[in-house]
N, C-alpha and C positions, 0 to 999 in steps of 0.2 A: 711597346718590347721588349723584345722574343733575349731574355734574357739565359743566364746558366741555371737559372732556378727553376722557369718554365724548362729547358729539355732534361731534366734532372725528373721533375712530374709527368712531363711525356713519357718518359721511357720506365721510369716506375707504374706506372699506369698502364702502358704498354705490355707489362711481365703482368701485373697486378688481373687485368682484362686477360689474359689466356688460362688465369690458373680456375679465375671465374667460373671458365664451363664445368668444373665436377658440382660447384656447388647447386646452378643454374641449372645442371639433367636431373640431379637429385629433387632440389625442388619440379620441376614438371614433374619428372616420375612420380613421384609420393601424390599427383593429382589426378596420376593413373591418366596422364593422359587426354583430359575431361577437356570441353567445353560448355564455359555458359551459353546457351540461345535461351531466345524471351516469347514466347508469343507475345500475338497481343491483347495486353490489359494484366496481364498475368504475370510475376514475376519470374525472376532468369530460374531454370531448369538446368540439371545439367546433364549432357548427353559422348556418350561416351566415346570417344575418338579413337583410329586408333593410330600407327607411328613409335618406335620405338629413343627418340633422342635423335638428334642433329648429323646429321652427313660430314663427317669427319676430312681436313682437319678445316674445313674453313672454319666453321663456327668460332672458333676459338681464336680466328688470325682475324674473325672480325670484331670481336670481343675486346682483344685487344687492340683495333685500331678502335673505337669508341673512344671506350678508358681512358687511353692514354691524348686519344684531340681531346677528350674533358680533361683532364688531368692538366693540361699543361693551358688547356681555357682561363680554366678558376686559379692558376698560380700564375698567371699575366693579368689578371686581372684582381688580383688580393694582398700579394703578395708574401714571403716565409709568415707566418707566424702560426699563434697555434689555432683561429678562425679557420687557417685555410687546410689545415688536420683536416677540424673537422668536417668543410666542406669537400674533403679528398673520401671524407671513411661516408659520405653519404652521397657520394655519386657512384663508388665501386658501389654500395648496397642499394642503390637507386638504377644502376642497368640490370643488374642481377633483378632486381622489381619490376623493371619495364619486361625484360623477357619476360617474368614467369607470369606478367599478368596476360600478356600479348598471348601467349601456348595457353591458359588454363583461364582467365579472368579473373585468377585471385591474386590477393596480398602475403605470404604470408608474414598474422602476427607476432613470429619469434623473431625473423626479418624487420620488421616498424618494431616492436620495441627493441630490438639493441642498437636501433639506429636513434630513437631518440634516447637511449641511457646516455646514448655517445655523445653523442652533442652536447646534451647535460652535463655533461663532466667536464667535458674537454674546453668545450665555452665558459662553464663556471668557475676552471683556472685561468681562463684567458681574461676574465673580466675580476676574479682575486688580482691577478700579478698586473693587470693597466688600469685598476678602477675606472671596469666600465660596467660599473651594478647598473647603471637607466640603460643601456646596452643588454644585459642582462634580464631587466626586468621589461623590457618593448619586447625581448624574444619570450616570456614569456605570454606575455600577451599576445605577440603575432599566431604563437601556437592556438591559445584557446577564442584567439577568434576565426581567424581562418578554417579550423576545424568544427564551430560550431555557424559558419555559414556553411559549411559542406553539409552536415550533420542534417540542416533546415531543407535543402536539396531533397538526401536519400529522404525525408519523411514526408518531405513533401511532391514528392514521383516517385510512388516507390521500384526500385528495379533499372533509374535515371542512375543513383550509385549505389555503391556496397558501402558496403560500414567499415572496409579494407583501405575504400577513399575517402574514410573523414577519420582514420586512421595517421594514413599517411598525412593528410594534411596538414594534422596535430603537429609533426615533423620540421614539415617541409613550411609551415610558419613557423614556427619557430627559429631555423638558420636564412631563410630572407627575416622574422622583423631580429636579427642580430642584427641586421647589416641596417634596416630602415627602414619604415611605410612606405616611403617609393619602390622598394626592394617589391614589398609582401606582395604590394598591387597589381606590379607589373609582374611580376611572379603567375598570381592569379588570371590577372584578364590576358595572358600570354598563355595561357594553361585552355582556358575556354576558347575562347579564339582559334587555335588551332585545331580544339574536339570537333568544333562546330564546321571547321571548312572544310575535315576531311572528313569531317559524316556529310555533307551538302554534296560535295564530289563526287563521294560512295552511290550517294540518291541518283548525282544526271545517270551516274556512268552504269550503275543498275547491276555493283558489286553490294550493293544492300537495300532493306526493306525498312519502310517506317520506325515495323516493328523490334529490327535487329537491334540488338545491343551491342557495345561498344568498347573497347577496355578505357580505361579512363587515369587509370595509373600513368603509362607511357606521357599522354599531357600533361602531366600537373609534374610527374617531373623535368621536363622539357621546357613545358612553362618558368621552372624555376629557379632552371637554367639559364635561360635569357632578359629572368628579373633579377639576374648574378651580375650577367656579361653588362647588358644595359641598358636595366630598369630606372635609375637615376636618370639618365639622357632619355627614356620616352618620354618618361613624366614629364621634366622640363621641357620638350619639346610641347608634350600635350598641354600644360599652362601654357605656354606661350603661340600657342597656334591663334 
């Protein structure tokens, strides 16, 4: 049901997205407009890329529309509460991280760390207020489990995942774990499925080669959003199939 709080969050998200253009361009500019590419069997290397930011005003409008839509979807799904605020902060920072990762193959530590701290604080207050300590402990375990899983993948195959992906996995695992193990599992599944399908399509259309490194952070974030919005339903449907 599209409520007034959903509409309000959509408006706030649109305004926040417009403002996100500034940190996005600063973070992209701070990386020198570089992209990571990989030689076959070798770690990624940095190759300079020209370009000085996005054309205006379309990037700001696009960021506003995307952020507004995500804010509205989260408000519709979660309802009012400090947990909604924590997820809205995650959404806003996630938009920044997704764009920066697509352009530079970097997930800035300062943004990821601040996001984790915000989640710990906001959901911690929610746990104290509503006596949801079991959910908070589950969130901590979710952060540990998802980051450990990504760490194993990063170590097992050099260049497949970056350390920024491992750190972001801790943030997403914490937030998704707060909502439940079903949501966490669905979010992880959707992220790898989305990335895998994209890679196959790009290979089939000759837009990528087997050694091409693709940004995984955006798919982690999209998968997490999918887990929040429909993770429980997906797991229920799978178990009942």
